[in-house]
Steps between C-alpha positions, in 0.01 A plus 500: 500500500875530544682268742815289522575131454788255507543396138711216365612565145651158432652179633804560722435867551431676833160642597482861391269758661311674223243778483195335348151600380217290637168493310166539668322172584276372222201267510535246783818657635609679815787722595670413828732715709740238634643506850753224442635241261680180588828412333426149386767278342274450198572858395872420512431245229419792271859619550656158447278411204370178657144582410443463125303738278508803726441830309758765583500776613302386798402630841560229759315413813200281569458519884315821583241641736348844512183712480274537195504866395312482169263260328414463135159426347359157565678441827240325712655384826765755593478870586733791572649464844493118505812331630617227264766241450600443138532146367662394176229231485207686335219280624191558288274260693321372189748293294507123540794505737366774723160338540664165579690657789834559326515878466881486485457346155249762372497522122586870525843396623587420140534874433706623794843434350425728206540794735188661351163600642262204544200697372617609158862386451633857508762670708434726797854626569736699277851644518478789254366347179606147603232258622613306806363161604425409861603172657201268533285799393570662839841671513504584870845659492318835473297698756197500268365219282203451272379142514194292417253466785538121472855537634405689816364346822333726754634464856412644841626850566676408826761277330836681452543533126875439504437158656195428287709538182682173580187285458471615139744231401780357719319429824187354340710294262718356772223448753279337235786275386490338843131518582344444157744338258701289749189439714710502818310344792529461877801301609673480160866552413572754226796654322531850362781556242589870484423741780443842347153662505333196338673247723446687825130525413491126426660439840227710660227316310642161599521608862138620500386179333647303790819347356713346775831515319581787262847470341618820328780481243702804389874562440479845662544494879286813552207335327538176694496698824189686388328175406538376856360828624187454286427142600750259344615228740830430322711685243747345258751648256422260217284204398762241599516629858119513516476142369736374773292681764173356366630145486594522864199697614232298319673163515530503124135585425595852373273801434126513419550810286797675339452856372737667256484876570854601400579801284514279191384150425715269289441159355784343694335601827195278463672161538679592827182662631312177427767317697395697811139390460338200667291241321194689367691818578426819308759721324358844424684729254412868556822668389532656153724304264751666265421548134530175304497267803329194352689199637431336834675190633301292742472137606201357321520201734443733798201655318341163432599263779504755785219713358692827537346808347640810327270796443527862398358789698407850380420771759467240770207330320291765676199713411584872523157622604493275805869434576608863535234598758548170684880545527465859617257383767759244614751786510264705714464206738874444524506168320677633188816704551533779246681779692790266576537402133595852397875516545558842343302777335611723209404808309418449133836649401670232715344208314833380358637493855201289599571244232868495586399411853271226362775350281737488792259334739460797734122520486202278562288764338590858402222751451487830314303766689334788315428838647 
């Protein structure tokens, strides 16, 4: 079929709306008519080149929700008309990590950065004679996508699809950073560094888990204000100001958990983040690091003598097939705020405006709406 997509032809270039040809779904695949796609900061890393090994040209986007409108042979748990959220974690359910409860580390994830179909390694989108890859084998910056059934989670029909799109990545990742990876518990003090879509979701997760003190750190005043709206108890412009607040507030004990959810992670952030953590405190790194970031400076004495911990977190250490329905149920019950996270909506041809707003700190989450 013929449709359109936002294609990135190389590092540093703008997104360009192209007429594309989309193949029919093959074995194990479905075609989805998307209602919306979130504008996640991870797609901005395609523009800046911070993600290594990306095959250009590429269709961006990995937060999408819509309706299945065609199924290929061998599809066994989805049908035309099903409402689905797409996830860049293609949980197979049978590899060692899936069966041990770590679907976010499914072995199929090894293939998603190739931008090719999971089933046969081919391409499903073309601009003229040019094959085009799709980011994380999804490419949701297009009103129609062909994806593997492993990357689609069926949801209830009453959930607004434009809100459901957000749990495909950012919301689940941030919420799970607090609830799963940081293991925030009742009465604890936590810190969230970076208050975009990930950070605001981490704030919400920490609030729901019962944290007493939630300190949000962001240099942008708008984001600090929003963090307080979503459940933070204090907002600081930088780590130094947050440290001074914590020393006073906790009588020097500091935070039980520190979560790094900024637009980029950097090695020099880990030491100061550890300085905010209490004895046995947890530092969770969720943010994507730039290409070649291999050096981290930390106090080994703090690691050993104060038993501090540093751990990574992919997709909120969550399981897609359970986390997505659970979070949408929390949304239905008013526990999880999704409507309020969407600062602005855009047409597909306004996608560069959306990312300009993201770069300049004007959005918590922008969303592209399709007709």
